[in-house]
LOLUMKOL-253171 format. One record per residue: residue in three letters; x, y, z of N, C-alpha, C, O, CB in turn. Coordinates in steps of 0.1 Angstrom, whole numbers, plus 5000, padded with zeros to 4 digits. Atoms other than C-alpha are relative to their C-alpha. Glycine has a CB too. Example, Ala and Ser with C-alpha at 12.3 -4.5 7.8 and 13.67 -1.06 7.14 Angstrom:
<nodes>
+-----+------+------+------+------+------+------+------+------+------+------+------+------+------+------+------+
:  aa :   nx :   ny :   nz :  cax :  cay :  caz :   cx :   cy :   cz :   ox :   oy :   oz :  cbx :  cby :  cbz :
+-----+------+------+------+------+------+------+------+------+------+------+------+------+------+------+------+
: ALA : 5009 : 4988 : 5000 : 5123 : 4955 : 5078 : 5009 : 5012 : 5000 : 5019 : 5012 : 5007 : 4990 : 5000 : 5012 :
: SER : 4991 : 4989 : 5000 : 5137 : 4989 : 5071 : 4992 : 5011 : 5008 : 4997 : 5022 : 5009 : 5004 : 5005 : 4986 :
+-----+------+------+------+------+------+------+------+------+------+------+------+------+------+------+------+
</nodes>
This chain:
<nodes>
+-----+------+------+------+------+------+------+------+------+------+------+------+------+------+------+------+
:  aa :   nx :   ny :   nz :  cax :  cay :  caz :   cx :   cy :   cz :   ox :   oy :   oz :  cbx :  cby :  cbz :
+-----+------+------+------+------+------+------+------+------+------+------+------+------+------+------+------+
: MET : 5006 : 4985 : 4998 : 5002 : 4999 : 5000 : 5009 : 5017 : 5001 : 5006 : 5028 : 4995 : 4993 : 4999 : 5014 :
: LYS : 4994 : 4986 : 5000 : 5026 : 5028 : 5008 : 5010 : 4998 : 4991 : 5019 : 5007 : 4991 : 5005 : 5004 : 5014 :
: THR : 4991 : 5000 : 5016 : 5047 : 5018 : 4975 : 4991 : 5007 : 4993 : 4992 : 5019 : 4990 : 5003 : 4984 : 4991 :
: LEU : 5016 : 4990 : 5011 : 5014 : 5028 : 4956 : 5000 : 5013 : 5004 : 5006 : 5020 : 4996 : 4980 : 4993 : 5003 :
: LEU : 5002 : 4992 : 4995 : 5007 : 5056 : 4974 : 5015 : 5011 : 5002 : 5015 : 5022 : 5009 : 4993 : 4994 : 5009 :
: ILE : 4983 : 4995 : 5001 : 5047 : 5069 : 4971 : 4995 : 5003 : 4985 : 4991 : 5014 : 4981 : 5015 : 4985 : 5003 :
: LEU : 5001 : 5003 : 5018 : 5043 : 5057 : 4930 : 4987 : 5012 : 5000 : 4991 : 5022 : 4994 : 4994 : 4980 : 4993 :
: GLY : 5012 : 4991 : 5005 : 5006 : 5078 : 4930 : 5006 : 5015 : 5001 : 5006 : 5023 : 4992 : 4986 : 4999 : 5011 :
: GLY : 4994 : 4984 : 5000 : 5024 : 5111 : 4948 : 5010 : 5004 : 4988 : 5009 : 5014 : 4981 : 5008 : 5002 : 5014 :
: ILE : 4988 : 4993 : 5011 : 5057 : 5110 : 4925 : 4990 : 5002 : 4987 : 4993 : 5012 : 4980 : 5016 : 4987 : 4994 :
: SER : 5007 : 5003 : 5008 : 5031 : 5102 : 4900 : 4994 : 5014 : 4994 : 4995 : 5020 : 4983 : 4991 : 4991 : 5005 :
: GLY : 5012 : 4987 : 5002 : 5008 : 5131 : 4903 : 5008 : 5013 : 4999 : 5004 : 5022 : 4991 : 4989 : 5002 : 5015 :
: PHE : 4988 : 4988 : 5000 : 5040 : 5157 : 4910 : 5005 : 5003 : 4984 : 5006 : 5014 : 4978 : 5017 : 4991 : 5010 :
: LEU : 4996 : 5001 : 5013 : 5051 : 5145 : 4875 : 4989 : 5004 : 4993 : 4992 : 5013 : 4984 : 5003 : 4987 : 4997 :
: PHE : 5009 : 4998 : 5011 : 5019 : 5147 : 4858 : 4997 : 5019 : 4998 : 4993 : 5027 : 4989 : 4984 : 4988 : 5004 :
: VAL : 5006 : 4982 : 5004 : 5012 : 5187 : 4866 : 5014 : 5003 : 4995 : 5014 : 5009 : 4984 : 4994 : 5015 : 5017 :
: ALA : 4991 : 4994 : 5003 : 5051 : 5193 : 4863 : 5004 : 4998 : 4980 : 5010 : 5006 : 4973 : 5010 : 4993 : 5012 :
: ILE : 5000 : 4999 : 5015 : 5048 : 5179 : 4825 : 4990 : 5005 : 4992 : 4991 : 5009 : 4981 : 5001 : 4990 : 4996 :
: GLY : 5015 : 4989 : 5007 : 5014 : 5194 : 4818 : 5006 : 5016 : 4999 : 5006 : 5022 : 4989 : 4982 : 5000 : 5015 :
: ALA : 4998 : 4990 : 5001 : 5026 : 5223 : 4826 : 5013 : 5005 : 4990 : 5013 : 5016 : 4984 : 5000 : 5002 : 5013 :
: PHE : 4989 : 4999 : 5007 : 5061 : 5221 : 4808 : 4992 : 4999 : 4983 : 4996 : 5007 : 4974 : 5011 : 4987 : 5005 :
: GLY : 5005 : 5001 : 5013 : 5039 : 5212 : 4776 : 4992 : 5012 : 4998 : 4991 : 5018 : 4987 : 4993 : 4988 : 4996 :
: ALA : 5007 : 4989 : 5005 : 5016 : 5240 : 4781 : 5004 : 5012 : 4998 : 4997 : 5021 : 4993 : 4993 : 5002 : 5007 :
: HIS : 4992 : 4984 : 5002 : 5043 : 5267 : 4781 : 5013 : 4998 : 4995 : 5016 : 5006 : 4986 : 5002 : 5010 : 5016 :
: ALA : 4986 : 5002 : 5005 : 5078 : 5255 : 4773 : 5001 : 4993 : 4988 : 5009 : 4996 : 4980 : 5009 : 4993 : 5010 :
: LEU : 5001 : 5008 : 5013 : 5070 : 5231 : 4747 : 4989 : 5002 : 4992 : 4988 : 4992 : 4984 : 5000 : 4986 : 5003 :
: GLN : 5013 : 4997 : 5009 : 5037 : 5245 : 4727 : 5005 : 5002 : 4989 : 5001 : 4995 : 4980 : 4990 : 5011 : 5004 :
: PRO : 4994 : 4997 : 5015 : 5057 : 5259 : 4699 : 5002 : 4988 : 4993 : 4999 : 4987 : 4981 : 5012 : 5007 : 5001 :
: ARG : 4990 : 5007 : 5007 : 5075 : 5231 : 4693 : 4988 : 4991 : 5000 : 4989 : 4985 : 4989 : 5016 : 4996 : 5008 :
: LEU : 5011 : 5010 : 5002 : 5041 : 5206 : 4697 : 4989 : 5005 : 4991 : 4981 : 4997 : 4985 : 4995 : 4997 : 5014 :
: GLU : 5006 : 4995 : 5014 : 5023 : 5230 : 4674 : 5006 : 4996 : 4986 : 4999 : 4992 : 4977 : 5001 : 5016 : 5000 :
: SER : 4991 : 4998 : 5010 : 5053 : 5228 : 4650 : 4997 : 4984 : 4996 : 4995 : 4982 : 4984 : 5016 : 5006 : 5004 :
: TYR : 4999 : 5015 : 5004 : 5051 : 5188 : 4650 : 4982 : 4998 : 5001 : 4978 : 4986 : 5003 : 5010 : 4989 : 5014 :
: GLY : 5013 : 5005 : 4996 : 5013 : 5188 : 4653 : 4995 : 4990 : 5008 : 4985 : 4983 : 5006 : 4995 : 4998 : 4991 :
: LEU : 5002 : 5006 : 4989 : 5013 : 5170 : 4682 : 4995 : 5004 : 5015 : 5000 : 4999 : 5025 : 5009 : 4994 : 5000 :
: LYS : 5003 : 4995 : 4990 : 4995 : 5190 : 4706 : 4992 : 4990 : 5008 : 4994 : 4984 : 5019 : 4995 : 5011 : 4998 :
: ALA : 5015 : 5009 : 4998 : 4963 : 5170 : 4709 : 5008 : 4989 : 5009 : 5006 : 4989 : 5021 : 4991 : 4991 : 4982 :
: GLN : 4991 : 5011 : 4993 : 4989 : 5136 : 4716 : 5003 : 5003 : 5013 : 5001 : 4995 : 5022 : 5014 : 4997 : 4994 :
: TYR : 4990 : 5001 : 4989 : 5008 : 5152 : 4742 : 4985 : 5005 : 5008 : 4981 : 4996 : 5016 : 5017 : 5012 : 5001 :
: GLU : 5011 : 4999 : 4987 : 4977 : 5165 : 4762 : 4990 : 4988 : 4999 : 4981 : 4988 : 5008 : 4989 : 5016 : 4999 :
: THR : 5007 : 5014 : 4997 : 4960 : 5130 : 4758 : 5011 : 4991 : 5011 : 5009 : 4983 : 5020 : 4998 : 4991 : 4983 :
: GLY : 4992 : 5006 : 4992 : 4990 : 5118 : 4773 : 4997 : 5010 : 5016 : 4997 : 5002 : 5026 : 5017 : 5000 : 4992 :
: VAL : 5001 : 4992 : 4988 : 4985 : 5143 : 4802 : 4988 : 4996 : 5008 : 4988 : 4994 : 5020 : 4998 : 5015 : 4995 :
: GLN : 5014 : 5000 : 4993 : 4950 : 5137 : 4809 : 4998 : 4984 : 5004 : 4991 : 4981 : 5014 : 4988 : 5005 : 4989 :
: TYR : 5000 : 5014 : 4995 : 4955 : 5096 : 4810 : 5010 : 4997 : 5011 : 5008 : 4991 : 5022 : 5002 : 4990 : 4988 :
: HIS : 4989 : 4993 : 4986 : 4985 : 5104 : 4833 : 4994 : 5000 : 5011 : 4994 : 4991 : 5020 : 5004 : 5018 : 4999 :
: MET : 5006 : 4995 : 4986 : 4964 : 5123 : 4857 : 4988 : 4989 : 5003 : 4987 : 4984 : 5014 : 4992 : 5018 : 4999 :
: ILE : 5014 : 5010 : 4996 : 4933 : 5099 : 4855 : 5006 : 4986 : 5010 : 5001 : 4982 : 5020 : 4993 : 4992 : 4983 :
: HIS : 4995 : 5014 : 4996 : 4956 : 5068 : 4862 : 5009 : 5001 : 5014 : 5010 : 4991 : 5022 : 5009 : 4993 : 4987 :
: THR : 4995 : 4997 : 4992 : 4976 : 5085 : 4886 : 4987 : 4998 : 5013 : 4986 : 4987 : 5019 : 5006 : 5014 : 4997 :
: VAL : 5012 : 5002 : 4992 : 4944 : 5090 : 4908 : 4994 : 4986 : 5000 : 4987 : 4983 : 5010 : 4991 : 5010 : 4994 :
: ALA : 5007 : 5010 : 4998 : 4933 : 5057 : 4900 : 5011 : 4989 : 5010 : 5006 : 4982 : 5019 : 4995 : 4996 : 4986 :
: ILE : 4990 : 5005 : 4991 : 4968 : 5040 : 4917 : 4998 : 5006 : 5013 : 5000 : 4997 : 5022 : 5013 : 5002 : 4995 :
: LEU : 5003 : 4996 : 4987 : 4959 : 5062 : 4948 : 4989 : 4993 : 5005 : 4989 : 4986 : 5015 : 4998 : 5013 : 5002 :
: VAL : 5012 : 5008 : 4994 : 4925 : 5050 : 4949 : 5002 : 4983 : 5006 : 4997 : 4976 : 5015 : 4989 : 5001 : 4988 :
: ILE : 5000 : 5016 : 4997 : 4937 : 5013 : 4946 : 5010 : 4999 : 5014 : 5008 : 4991 : 5023 : 5007 : 4989 : 4985 :
: ALA : 4996 : 4999 : 4987 : 4961 : 5022 : 4974 : 4992 : 5000 : 5012 : 4996 : 4992 : 5020 : 5006 : 5010 : 5002 :
: ILE : 5011 : 4997 : 4992 : 4935 : 5030 : 4995 : 4988 : 4987 : 5005 : 4984 : 4984 : 5017 : 4993 : 5009 : 4991 :
: LEU : 5008 : 5011 : 5002 : 4913 : 5002 : 4988 : 5005 : 4987 : 5004 : 4998 : 4977 : 5007 : 4996 : 4999 : 4986 :
: MET : 4990 : 5012 : 4997 : 4942 : 4978 : 4996 : 4998 : 4996 : 5017 : 4997 : 4985 : 5024 : 5018 : 5005 : 4995 :
: ARG : 5005 : 4998 : 4984 : 4936 : 4990 : 5033 : 4990 : 4990 : 5004 : 4992 : 4981 : 5012 : 4994 : 5014 : 5003 :
: TYR : 5010 : 5004 : 4994 : 4900 : 4977 : 5036 : 4998 : 4984 : 4993 : 4992 : 4975 : 5000 : 4987 : 5011 : 4999 :
: PHE : 5001 : 5013 : 5007 : 4901 : 4944 : 5008 : 5009 : 4991 : 5008 : 5017 : 4995 : 5016 : 5004 : 5000 : 4985 :
: GLN : 4992 : 5013 : 4996 : 4917 : 4911 : 5016 : 5008 : 4996 : 4985 : 5019 : 4991 : 4983 : 4989 : 4987 : 5006 :
: ALA : 4995 : 5006 : 5012 : 4922 : 4906 : 4980 : 5014 : 5016 : 4994 : 5014 : 5023 : 4984 : 4982 : 4995 : 4987 :
: SER : 4992 : 4990 : 5001 : 4953 : 4932 : 4982 : 5009 : 4997 : 4988 : 5011 : 5005 : 4979 : 5007 : 5002 : 5013 :
: GLY : 4992 : 5003 : 5015 : 4976 : 4910 : 4955 : 4998 : 5005 : 4989 : 5007 : 5008 : 4981 : 5000 : 4990 : 4995 :
: LEU : 5008 : 4998 : 5012 : 4952 : 4918 : 4929 : 4999 : 5015 : 5000 : 4998 : 5020 : 4989 : 4986 : 4992 : 5001 :
: LEU : 5000 : 4983 : 4998 : 4951 : 4955 : 4939 : 5012 : 5003 : 4995 : 5015 : 5011 : 4986 : 4999 : 5006 : 5016 :
: TYR : 4987 : 4992 : 5001 : 4988 : 4957 : 4942 : 5003 : 4997 : 4986 : 5010 : 5006 : 4980 : 5013 : 4995 : 5011 :
: GLY : 4997 : 5002 : 5013 : 4989 : 4941 : 4907 : 4994 : 5011 : 4992 : 5000 : 5017 : 4983 : 4995 : 4988 : 4995 :
: ALA : 5007 : 4992 : 5006 : 4965 : 4963 : 4896 : 5006 : 5016 : 4998 : 5008 : 5022 : 4987 : 4988 : 4998 : 5006 :
: GLY : 4992 : 4986 : 5000 : 4981 : 4997 : 4908 : 5014 : 4998 : 4991 : 5015 : 5006 : 4982 : 5004 : 5006 : 5018 :
: TRP : 4988 : 5001 : 5008 : 5015 : 4985 : 4894 : 4997 : 4999 : 4981 : 5004 : 5006 : 4973 : 5008 : 4984 : 5006 :
: ALA : 5007 : 5000 : 5009 : 4994 : 4978 : 4862 : 5000 : 5014 : 4996 : 5009 : 5016 : 4988 : 4989 : 4995 : 5003 :
: MET : 5003 : 4985 : 4998 : 4985 : 5015 : 4863 : 5010 : 5009 : 4994 : 5009 : 5017 : 4984 : 4999 : 5003 : 5013 :
: PHE : 4991 : 4994 : 5000 : 5017 : 5026 : 4866 : 5012 : 4998 : 4988 : 5021 : 5006 : 4985 : 5003 : 4999 : 5011 :
: ILE : 4994 : 5005 : 5012 : 5032 : 5009 : 4837 : 4993 : 5005 : 4987 : 4999 : 5008 : 4977 : 5000 : 4986 : 5001 :
: GLY : 5009 : 4993 : 5008 : 5003 : 5022 : 4818 : 5003 : 5015 : 4997 : 5002 : 5021 : 4986 : 4988 : 4999 : 5005 :
: ILE : 4998 : 4985 : 5002 : 5012 : 5055 : 4824 : 5017 : 5002 : 4996 : 5020 : 5014 : 4992 : 4996 : 5009 : 5016 :
: ILE : 4986 : 5001 : 5003 : 5049 : 5050 : 4818 : 5000 : 4998 : 4982 : 5007 : 5005 : 4974 : 5007 : 4987 : 5009 :
: LEU : 4998 : 5004 : 5015 : 5043 : 5034 : 4782 : 4988 : 5010 : 4990 : 4989 : 5015 : 4979 : 4996 : 4979 : 4998 :
: PHE : 5011 : 4994 : 5009 : 5011 : 5051 : 4769 : 5004 : 5018 : 5004 : 5006 : 5026 : 4995 : 4982 : 4993 : 5006 :
: SER : 4998 : 4984 : 5000 : 5017 : 5087 : 4784 : 5015 : 5003 : 4995 : 5019 : 5011 : 4987 : 4998 : 5007 : 5017 :
: GLY : 4980 : 5001 : 5004 : 5058 : 5080 : 4780 : 4998 : 5004 : 4987 : 5003 : 5015 : 4983 : 5011 : 4981 : 5001 :
: SER : 4996 : 5003 : 5018 : 5055 : 5074 : 4742 : 4992 : 5014 : 4997 : 4997 : 5021 : 4988 : 4991 : 4981 : 4989 :
: LEU : 5010 : 4987 : 5008 : 5028 : 5104 : 4736 : 5011 : 5011 : 5004 : 5017 : 5017 : 4995 : 4982 : 5004 : 5009 :
: TYR : 4992 : 4992 : 4999 : 5052 : 5125 : 4757 : 5014 : 5003 : 4990 : 5017 : 5014 : 4985 : 5002 : 4997 : 5010 :
: ALA : 4988 : 5000 : 5006 : 5085 : 5115 : 4740 : 4997 : 5004 : 4981 : 5004 : 5011 : 4974 : 5007 : 4983 : 5005 :
: MET : 5004 : 4996 : 5010 : 5066 : 5117 : 4707 : 4998 : 5016 : 4999 : 4999 : 5021 : 4988 : 4991 : 4993 : 4999 :
: GLY : 5005 : 4989 : 5004 : 5055 : 5152 : 4712 : 5015 : 5008 : 5004 : 5014 : 5019 : 4999 : 4985 : 5004 : 5009 :
: VAL : 4991 : 4992 : 4993 : 5090 : 5166 : 4728 : 5009 : 4994 : 4985 : 5019 : 5001 : 4980 : 5004 : 4995 : 5019 :
: THR : 4984 : 5003 : 5012 : 5112 : 5147 : 4695 : 4989 : 5002 : 4985 : 4993 : 5004 : 4974 : 5010 : 4976 : 5001 :
: GLY : 5014 : 5005 : 5016 : 5079 : 5143 : 4667 : 5007 : 4987 : 4993 : 5007 : 4985 : 4981 : 4999 : 5015 : 4983 :
: ILE : 5000 : 5014 : 5007 : 5091 : 5110 : 4661 : 4987 : 4989 : 5002 : 4984 : 4980 : 5010 : 5012 : 4994 : 5005 :
: ARG : 5015 : 5006 : 4998 : 5059 : 5098 : 4654 : 5002 : 4981 : 5001 : 4994 : 4976 : 5009 : 4988 : 5005 : 4982 :
: PRO : 5000 : 5011 : 4994 : 5069 : 5059 : 4654 : 4996 : 4995 : 5013 : 4989 : 4985 : 5016 : 5008 : 4998 : 5000 :
: LEU : 4999 : 5004 : 4985 : 5073 : 5061 : 4690 : 4986 : 4995 : 5004 : 4986 : 4986 : 5012 : 5004 : 5013 : 5011 :
: GLY : 5011 : 5003 : 4997 : 5032 : 5061 : 4690 : 4995 : 4986 : 5000 : 4983 : 4983 : 5003 : 4995 : 5006 : 4994 :
: ALA : 5002 : 5015 : 5004 : 5036 : 5022 : 4682 : 5000 : 4996 : 5016 : 4993 : 4987 : 5020 : 5013 : 4991 : 4989 :
: ILE : 5002 : 5005 : 4985 : 5040 : 5018 : 4720 : 4991 : 5003 : 5010 : 4991 : 4998 : 5022 : 5008 : 5002 : 5005 :
: THR : 5011 : 4992 : 4993 : 5011 : 5040 : 4731 : 4987 : 4988 : 5003 : 4980 : 4988 : 5013 : 4995 : 5013 : 4989 :
: PRO : 5011 : 5011 : 4995 : 4986 : 5007 : 4727 : 5003 : 4990 : 5011 : 4995 : 4983 : 5017 : 4996 : 4990 : 4987 :
: ILE : 4994 : 5011 : 4993 : 5011 : 4986 : 4747 : 4996 : 5002 : 5015 : 4992 : 4994 : 5024 : 5016 : 5000 : 4997 :
: GLY : 5005 : 4994 : 4987 : 5004 : 5011 : 4777 : 4985 : 5000 : 5001 : 4980 : 4998 : 5012 : 5005 : 5015 : 5003 :
: GLY : 5015 : 5004 : 4999 : 4967 : 5009 : 4770 : 4994 : 4985 : 5004 : 4984 : 4985 : 5012 : 4994 : 5001 : 4988 :
: VAL : 5001 : 5012 : 4995 : 4966 : 4970 : 4774 : 5003 : 5003 : 5014 : 4995 : 5001 : 5023 : 5007 : 4990 : 4993 :
: ALA : 4999 : 5001 : 4985 : 4985 : 4977 : 4806 : 4987 : 5007 : 5011 : 4983 : 5003 : 5021 : 5014 : 5008 : 5003 :
: PHE : 5011 : 4989 : 4994 : 4958 : 5003 : 4818 : 4984 : 4989 : 5000 : 4974 : 4988 : 5008 : 4998 : 5018 : 4987 :
: LEU : 5016 : 5013 : 5000 : 4930 : 4975 : 4809 : 5003 : 4992 : 5009 : 4995 : 4989 : 5018 : 4996 : 4989 : 4986 :
: THR : 4997 : 5008 : 4989 : 4950 : 4953 : 4827 : 4998 : 5007 : 5017 : 4996 : 4997 : 5024 : 5015 : 4994 : 4998 :
: GLY : 4997 : 4995 : 4990 : 4951 : 4972 : 4858 : 4984 : 5002 : 5007 : 4980 : 5001 : 5019 : 5009 : 5013 : 4998 :
: TRP : 5018 : 4998 : 4996 : 4910 : 4980 : 4857 : 4998 : 4988 : 4998 : 4997 : 4986 : 5010 : 4987 : 5011 : 4990 :
: ALA : 5003 : 5016 : 4999 : 4903 : 4940 : 4851 : 5003 : 4996 : 5012 : 4995 : 4989 : 5018 : 5008 : 4992 : 4989 :
: LEU : 4993 : 5002 : 4989 : 4926 : 4937 : 4881 : 4993 : 5004 : 5011 : 4994 : 4996 : 5020 : 5011 : 5007 : 5000 :
: MET : 5004 : 4988 : 4992 : 4909 : 4961 : 4902 : 4981 : 4994 : 5003 : 4973 : 4995 : 5012 : 5004 : 5018 : 4989 :
: VAL : 5018 : 5003 : 5003 : 4870 : 4947 : 4890 : 5005 : 4984 : 5007 : 4998 : 4981 : 5016 : 4991 : 5002 : 4978 :
: ILE : 4998 : 5015 : 4993 : 4884 : 4910 : 4901 : 5002 : 5003 : 5015 : 4996 : 4998 : 5024 : 5014 : 4990 : 4993 :
: ALA : 5001 : 5000 : 4985 : 4894 : 4921 : 4932 : 4989 : 5000 : 5012 : 4988 : 4994 : 5023 : 5007 : 5009 : 5002 :
: VAL : 5009 : 4996 : 4993 : 4864 : 4939 : 4943 : 4991 : 4991 : 5000 : 4984 : 4992 : 5009 : 4997 : 5012 : 4997 :
: ILE : 5010 : 5012 : 5001 : 4842 : 4908 : 4932 : 5005 : 4991 : 5010 : 4997 : 4987 : 5019 : 4999 : 4992 : 4984 :
: GLN : 4997 : 5010 : 4988 : 4865 : 4884 : 4953 : 4995 : 5004 : 5011 : 4990 : 4997 : 5019 : 5013 : 4998 : 5003 :
: GLU : 5007 : 4995 : 4986 : 4855 : 4905 : 4979 : 4989 : 4996 : 5008 : 4987 : 4995 : 5020 : 4996 : 5010 : 4997 :
: GLY : 5011 : 5006 : 4996 : 4824 : 4892 : 4976 : 4988 : 5010 : 5011 : 4977 : 5004 : 5015 : 5006 : 4987 : 5006 :
+-----+------+------+------+------+------+------+------+------+------+------+------+------+------+------+------+
</nodes>
C-alpha cells in the first residue's frame, strides 16, 4: 500500500510538471509537430491513472485481495510510463513511430482496471 501511495504521489507531481511544461515551454514545438493533442491526451491519461493508483492503494487497506490490487496499481503505473510516456516522447521529439508503444500502455491500463474489478468481485 505504501509503495503505491508513494508512486501515486510521484506520478501526481510529474503529471502536473509535465503538463505545465507542455503547456508553456513546449507549446511552439508541439504545434509545429502537430502533436499538441497527443501530448494533452498523455497528460490526461496520466492524471486519471495517477488518481486510480491512489484509490487502489486506499482500497488495499480495506480489501483482502490486496495482491490483485497491488498488481492493478503496478499495471496502471506501467501504463502511465508506456502510454503517456510514448506520447510525451513523441511530442518532444516529433518521432511519430514512438506512437507504436502507446497501445501497449493502453493494454496495461486495461489490465489494471480488470485486476481491480476482479479484486472487488472476489471480496464478495
